[in-house]
C-alpha positions in Angstrom: -0.2 -0.2 -0.3 1.3 3.4 -0.9 2.2 5.8 1.8 -1.2 8.1 0.4 -3.5 5.4 0.1 -2.8 4.2 3.6 -2.8 7.8 5.2 -6.2 8.4 3.7 -7.3 4.7 5.1 -6.3 6.1 8.5 -8.1 8.9 7.7 -11.0 7.6 7.5 -10.4 5.3 10.1 -10.5 8.6 12.4 -13.3 10.2 11.1 -15.5 6.8 11.3 -14.8 6.0 15.2 -13.5 9.2 16.2 -9.8 8.1 17.5 -7.7 5.6 16.6 -4.3 4.3 18.8 -1.3 4.1 17.1 -1.3 0.0 18.0 -4.4 -0.6 16.3 -3.2 0.6 13.3 0.2 -1.3 13.1 -2.3 -4.4 13.2 -4.6 -3.4 10.7 -2.6 -2.0 8.1 0.9 -4.7 8.4 3.3 -1.7 9.1 6.1 -0.4 12.0 5.0 1.9 14.6 7.2 4.3 13.5 5.8 4.3 9.9 2.4 5.1 11.2 3.4 7.9 13.4 4.7 9.4 10.5 1.4 9.0 8.4 -0.1 10.8 11.5 2.2 13.5 11.6 1.4 14.3 7.8 -2.6 14.5 8.4 -1.7 16.2 11.8 0.6 19.0 9.7 -2.6 18.8 6.9 -5.1 19.7 9.9 -6.8 16.3 9.2 -6.6 15.2 12.6 -5.1 15.8 16.0 -2.3 14.1 17.3 -2.7 12.9 20.9 -0.7 10.3 23.1 -0.7 7.3 21.4 -3.2 7.8 18.7 -5.1 10.5 17.0 -8.1 11.8 17.0 -10.5 14.0 14.8 -10.5 17.3 14.3 -14.0 20.3 15.1 -14.1 22.5 17.6 -17.8 23.3 17.1 -20.6 24.1 19.5 -22.3 21.0 18.6 -19.2 18.7 18.3 -19.2 15.4 20.5 -16.7 12.7 20.1 -17.1 9.3 20.8 -16.3 7.8 23.7 -12.5 6.2 22.9 -11.8 9.3 21.3 -12.1 11.6 24.5 -10.5 9.1 26.4 -7.1 8.9 24.5 -7.1 12.5 25.2 -5.7 14.7 28.1 -4.9 11.2 30.1 -2.8 12.2 32.9 -4.5 15.2 33.7 -7.6 13.6 33.5 -6.2 10.8 35.8 -4.6 13.4 38.5 -8.1 15.5 38.4 -9.4 11.8 39.2 -7.1 11.3 41.8 -7.7 14.4 43.8 -11.1 14.0 43.5 -11.3 10.5 44.9 -11.1 11.5 48.5 -14.3 14.1 48.4 -16.8 11.0 47.9 -16.5 9.3 51.7 -17.3 5.6 52.1 -21.2 4.8 52.6 -22.3 7.8 50.8 -24.5 8.1 47.8 -22.8 9.5 44.8 -23.6 10.6 40.8 -21.1 10.2 38.5 -22.4 11.6 35.0 -21.0 10.4 31.9 -17.6 11.3 30.4 -14.0 9.9 30.3 -12.9 12.1 33.6 -16.0 10.7 35.6 -15.1 7.3 34.2 -11.5 7.5 35.2 -12.9 8.5 38.6 -14.9 5.5 39.0 -11.8 3.4 39.0 -10.8 5.2 42.2 -14.2 4.6 43.8 -14.3 0.9 43.3 -12.2 0.7 46.5 -14.5 2.9 48.7 -16.9 0.9 50.7 -20.7 1.1 51.0 -21.3 3.2 48.0 -24.3 3.7 46.1 -23.6 4.9 42.8 -26.2 6.7 40.3 -24.9 6.9 36.7 -26.1 7.9 33.7 -22.6 6.5 31.7 -22.9 3.0 30.3 -19.2 3.2 30.7 -19.0 4.4 34.4 -21.3 1.5 35.0 -19.2 -0.8 33.5 -16.3 0.2 36.1 -18.6 -0.7 39.0 -19.8 -4.1 37.7 -16.6 -5.6 36.7 -15.3 -5.0 40.5 -18.7 -7.0 41.7 -18.3 -5.2 44.9 -21.5 -6.6 47.2 -21.4 -3.9 49.4 -21.6 -1.4 46.4 -25.0 -0.2 44.7 -25.0 0.7 41.5 -27.8 2.2 39.7 -27.6 2.9 35.9 -30.4 4.9 34.5 -32.5 4.3 31.4 -32.9 6.4 27.9 -31.1 6.8 24.7 -27.4 6.5 24.3 -25.3 9.3 22.9 -21.7 9.1 21.1 -20.1 9.8 24.4 -21.9 6.5 26.1 -24.0 8.8 28.0 -28.0 8.0 28.7 -30.6 10.7 27.9 -33.7 11.9 27.6 -37.0 11.6 29.0 -36.9 8.7 30.4 -33.1 9.5 31.8 -34.3 12.7 33.5 -37.2 11.1 35.0 -35.7 8.3 36.6 -33.0 10.9 38.1 -35.7 13.6 39.5 -37.1 10.6 41.6 -33.6 10.2 43.4 -31.5 12.5 46.0 -27.6 12.0 46.5 -25.1 13.6 48.4 -22.6 14.4 46.1 -22.6 15.1 41.8 -19.2 14.0 40.0 -19.4 16.3 37.2 -17.7 16.0 34.1 -18.2 19.2 31.7 -17.4 19.6 27.7 -16.1 22.7 28.0 -16.0 26.1 31.1 -16.1 30.0 30.3 -17.5 33.0 32.1 -19.8 33.7 29.7 -21.1 30.0 29.2 -20.4 29.1 32.5 -20.4 24.7 32.2 -21.5 23.6 28.9 -22.2 20.1 26.7 -22.7 19.7 22.9 -25.2 17.6 23.5 -28.8 19.2 24.4 -30.7 16.2 25.5 -27.3 15.7 28.6 -27.4 19.2 29.4 -30.7 18.2 30.2 -30.3 15.1 31.9 -26.9 16.6 33.5 -29.2 19.9 34.9 -31.8 16.8 37.0 -28.7 15.0 38.6 -27.6 18.9 39.3 -31.0 19.0 41.2 -31.2 15.8 43.1 -27.8 16.4 44.3 -26.7 18.4 47.8 -23.2 19.4 46.2 -21.7 19.8 42.8 -17.9 18.7 42.2 -17.1 19.5 38.8 -14.3 18.1 37.1 -12.5 19.5 33.9 -8.6 19.5 33.1 -7.3 22.9 31.9 -8.1 22.3 28.2 -11.8 22.8 28.8 -11.7 26.7 29.6 -12.9 28.5 27.0 -14.8 26.1 25.5 -18.7 26.6 24.4 -21.0 23.6 24.0 -24.0 24.4 22.5 -26.2 24.1 26.1 -25.6 25.3 29.2 -25.6 22.9 32.1 -24.9 25.3 35.0 -23.3 28.6 36.0 -19.4 28.4 37.4 -21.1 30.0 40.9 -23.4 26.6 41.4 -20.7 24.5 41.7 -19.6 23.5 45.1 -15.7 22.2 43.9 -14.1 22.5 40.7 -11.3 20.2 40.6 -8.8 21.3 37.8 -4.7 20.7 37.0 -2.3 23.4 37.4 -2.4 24.1 33.3 -5.5 26.0 34.3 -4.9 29.8 33.0 -4.2 32.4 35.4 -7.5 33.7 34.5 -9.3 30.9 34.6 -8.3 30.7 38.4 -9.3 33.6 39.5 -12.6 33.4 38.1 -13.5 30.1 39.8 -12.0 30.6 42.8 -14.0 33.8 42.6 -17.2 32.3 41.5 -17.4 28.8 42.6 -17.1 27.3 46.7 -13.3 25.9 45.8 -11.0 25.5 43.1 -8.7 22.3 43.5 -5.7 22.3 41.5 -3.8 18.9 41.3 -0.1 18.5 38.7 -0.4 15.7 36.5 3.5 15.6 36.8 3.1 15.2 41.0 6.3 17.7 41.3 4.2 20.8 42.2 1.9 21.0 45.5 -1.5 20.8 45.4 -3.4 24.6 45.3 -6.1 25.3 46.7 -8.4 28.6 46.5 -11.7 29.2 48.0 -14.2 32.3 49.3 
């Protein structure tokens, strides 16, 4: 296969699934790791894909763009892991916690499987699967119904009706973007409605958002910045964002993905 044909095949694969890993392309196309990485570099330079650690994702920054779960899981992996580690202690044993759909909350779920006697409410197929695989008899997991989105969220009237009948101690909310003007946002209108129902059901709102979410605006606002009791992000967050979130949210927690810098805390 010629390089141009191979790159076209890669591009079609990325566009179809939203993202792809280098290892997958090596197996599928029968070429070396280095060859695939060169192909990705060429496609990225032409603005056709976005290179990420271990692979590539589709381009697109529109307010309604919604990458699939696999594509999003490849982005900012270190930041999401750091945010998840910092957020996990906010969920005490024996409490009820809701986890919205998203790859950051999915990462958090892996840290919560060791918390005893949790009751977990989620509209995420992926999050529910993490707890199901752990198989702890002292944890109760409630997966709401609804229509499945590209990010594996269950949304719509069925999901909203289920959530409105519940009361939880804490909501761990993943977001697509956050900004001064639009607040916390998502590119999916139905998912925004479901997330708002989750907020109404929770006594405390904790937003999980790595620094790349600042300045990104989805089509639908989930909540204003001031509605968050806690925002957990990383030290890559711009100074402007730190100032705004420290003023408007109840508490801002920053973590360093490298583990080299101390945690930063800012609150009213």
